[in-house]
Structure formats: C-alpha cells, structure tokens
C-alpha positions as CSV (number, residue, x, y, z in Angstrom):
1,X,-45.2,-100.2,-110.9
2,X,-46.3,-100.7,-107.3
3,X,-49.9,-99.3,-106.4
4,X,-48.6,-96.7,-104.2
5,X,-46.2,-96.0,-106.4
6,X,-48.5,-95.3,-108.9
7,X,-51.2,-93.7,-106.7
8,X,-48.1,-91.1,-105.1
9,X,-47.4,-90.2,-109.4
10,X,-51.1,-89.5,-109.9
11,X,-51.3,-87.3,-106.5
12,X,-48.1,-85.4,-107.8
13,X,-48.9,-84.8,-111.3
14,X,-52.8,-83.9,-110.7
15,X,-51.0,-81.3,-108.0
16,X,-48.9,-80.1,-110.1
17,X,-51.2,-79.6,-112.9
18,X,-54.4,-78.4,-110.8
19,X,-51.9,-76.0,-109.5
20,X,-50.8,-74.6,-112.6
21,X,-54.0,-74.6,-114.5
22,X,-55.3,-71.4,-112.5
23,X,-52.6,-69.4,-113.7
24,X,-52.7,-70.6,-117.8
25,X,-55.8,-69.0,-117.0
26,X,-54.9,-65.5,-115.9
27,X,-54.3,-65.9,-112.3
28,X,-52.0,-65.1,-109.4
29,X,-49.3,-68.7,-108.9
30,X,-49.5,-67.9,-106.0
31,X,-53.6,-67.3,-105.2
32,X,-56.2,-69.3,-103.3
33,X,-57.5,-70.4,-106.6
34,X,-54.0,-72.0,-107.1
35,X,-54.3,-73.9,-103.8
36,X,-57.5,-75.5,-104.0
37,X,-56.6,-76.7,-108.2
38,X,-53.9,-77.9,-106.4
39,X,-56.1,-79.6,-104.0
40,X,-58.6,-81.5,-106.6
41,X,-56.0,-82.1,-109.2
42,X,-54.6,-84.4,-105.8
43,X,-57.4,-85.7,-105.3
44,X,-58.4,-86.3,-109.0
45,X,-55.2,-87.7,-109.7
46,X,-55.7,-90.5,-106.6
47,X,-59.2,-91.4,-108.0
48,X,-57.1,-91.6,-111.7
49,X,-54.0,-93.9,-110.1
50,X,-56.8,-96.6,-108.2
51,X,-59.5,-96.9,-111.0
52,X,-55.9,-97.5,-113.3
53,X,-54.5,-100.4,-111.2
54,X,-58.0,-101.7,-109.4
C-alpha cells in the first residue's frame, strides 16, 4: 500500500474512532464534542500513519 493510501486510511479510521468516543461516554452522537473528537482523531490518525510509513 502506498504512503498516501496509508495516511488516508489513518485519517478515516481516526476520524471515525474520535467521533464515536463521545457517544461511548454518554454524549450525543451529533454534538460539538463528537465533531471535535472526529477532528482530533483524524489528526492523530494522520500522525500515526505518517510515523509508520516514514
């Protein structure tokens, strides 16, 4: 798999996980915390995928 594909996959998985975490903790699935969690998870997923493919 290419580096670009790995980074995109990391972003997608991180965004999904980060957006779902507030719902697991009792918050609404469509809330500002889910949006912020999705952004943070996407950034973290990009960083992890970048470090793995470096």
